[in-house]
C-alpha positions as CSV (number, residue, x, y, z in Angstrom):
1,M,-36.0,30.5,34.5
2,Q,-35.7,27.1,32.6
3,R,-32.8,25.1,33.0
4,M,-31.1,24.1,30.1
5,E,-30.5,20.2,29.5
6,R,-27.2,20.2,27.4
7,G,-25.0,23.0,25.1
8,P,-25.1,24.6,21.9
9,D,-25.2,22.6,18.8
10,R,-21.2,22.8,17.8
11,G,-22.5,20.6,14.8
12,E,-20.4,17.7,14.0
13,K,-18.2,16.2,15.0
14,I,-15.3,15.7,13.1
15,A,-11.7,13.8,13.0
16,F,-8.3,14.4,11.6
17,Y,-5.1,14.8,11.1
18,V,-2.4,16.9,12.8
19,N,1.3,16.0,12.0
20,G,0.2,12.8,12.0
21,K,-1.6,13.1,15.2
22,Q,-5.5,12.5,15.1
23,M,-7.7,15.0,16.9
24,F,-11.3,16.0,17.1
25,A,-13.0,19.1,16.1
26,Y,-16.6,20.3,15.1
27,A,-17.5,21.4,11.4
28,G,-17.4,24.3,10.5
29,E,-14.9,25.4,12.9
30,S,-11.1,26.9,11.3
31,V,-7.7,24.5,11.3
32,A,-6.4,28.5,13.1
33,A,-8.9,28.2,15.9
34,V,-8.5,24.6,16.6
35,L,-4.7,24.2,16.7
36,L,-5.1,27.6,18.9
37,A,-7.5,25.3,21.1
38,A,-5.9,22.8,21.2
39,G,-2.7,24.3,22.0
40,I,-0.5,24.5,19.5
41,R,0.8,27.4,19.0
42,Q,4.0,27.3,16.6
43,F,2.2,26.8,13.1
44,R,5.3,27.8,11.1
45,Y,9.1,29.9,12.0
46,S,10.0,33.0,10.3
47,P,11.6,32.6,7.4
48,R,14.1,35.3,7.9
49,N,14.6,35.5,11.7
50,N,13.5,31.5,11.9
51,E,11.0,32.5,15.3
52,P,7.7,31.3,16.2
53,R,5.0,32.2,14.2
54,A,1.0,31.7,14.2
55,A,-2.8,32.7,13.8
56,F,-2.5,36.6,13.9
57,C,-5.0,38.4,11.7
58,F,-7.9,35.5,11.8
59,M,-8.8,37.3,7.8
60,G,-6.1,36.1,5.8
61,S,-4.4,39.6,5.1
62,C,-1.2,38.6,7.9
63,Q,0.3,35.2,5.9
64,E,1.8,34.1,10.2
65,C,-0.9,31.4,9.8
66,L,0.8,29.4,6.7
67,V,0.6,25.6,7.2
68,E,0.4,22.3,4.8
69,I,-3.1,21.6,4.5
70,D,-3.4,18.2,2.5
71,G,0.1,19.1,1.1
72,K,-1.2,22.1,0.0
73,R,0.7,25.6,1.7
74,Q,-2.6,27.0,3.0
75,L,-3.4,29.6,5.1
76,A,-5.4,27.9,8.7
77,C,-7.1,30.9,9.2
78,Q,-9.0,30.7,5.6
79,Q,-9.6,26.6,5.4
80,R,-12.2,25.2,7.7
81,V,-11.5,21.8,9.3
82,T,-13.4,18.7,7.5
83,N,-13.2,14.9,7.9
84,G,-9.8,13.2,7.1
85,L,-8.0,16.4,6.5
86,S,-4.4,16.4,6.7
87,V,-2.5,19.2,8.7
88,K,1.0,19.8,8.9
89,T,2.9,22.6,11.5
90,A,6.5,23.3,11.0
91,D,6.8,21.7,13.9
92,Y,6.0,18.4,11.6
93,N,9.8,18.4,10.6
94,A,11.5,19.9,13.2
95,P,14.3,17.9,14.3
């Protein structure tokens, strides 16, 4: 049995920003996956009940992971993290 000297190659490590704070991820990961892995559980609030929402379907159907990415409203599950990307969740403007 051969011993593995290092883990699998995850790709390039890149820096991006969430609510103004620098974070790191690997190129190719979805914004939604990175946010959840970082412990961010509230992406937006529902317009009807003002309840917290986050990723649900991970295929762009449910609209629950809507965030602001580089100034545009986009689904976090459908966007890949890129170097310097700016993401704002609902908590960005929270009191």
